[in-house]
C-alpha angles and dihedrals in degrees: 000000000000126000130209125207107250103173145326112279092229092055093061112083122218114266094008134103130232122200115222131170115221120180089341095310121118108224132181115219114203129186117204122168090345093304119115123216129190122203136157108287093218122084111236091223105059109352096258120154109255094201088082091054134105119269119211116175105298098351137083122205123210110242093219107054105358100251109162129215134191109243094209098050105016089233117158105241102183144020143294085045115071100166124074127238124244113250126207132210113253133194132176118218129168091349094307128116109226123193131193111214096182 
């Protein structure tokens, strides 16, 4: 499994999302309680960027229609979204956030 540098750990604020594009994929990086999650940045309901959404513990809420997703599993937790997000493995090494998009 190969990892790509996505961002510096210190540049990602707690309980906020950062949109990055890795190998042509838009991904939202989210830091909660020091853990970093990576999920598709596009809501499965209406193609809205999730990086502008509200973070609450281990969930992210779409800013357009309020669909909520679990950051750990990508599972759609509320309507209007019915399809889950892809999640990506993350590791932090030497102050860098690394993401596997395989």
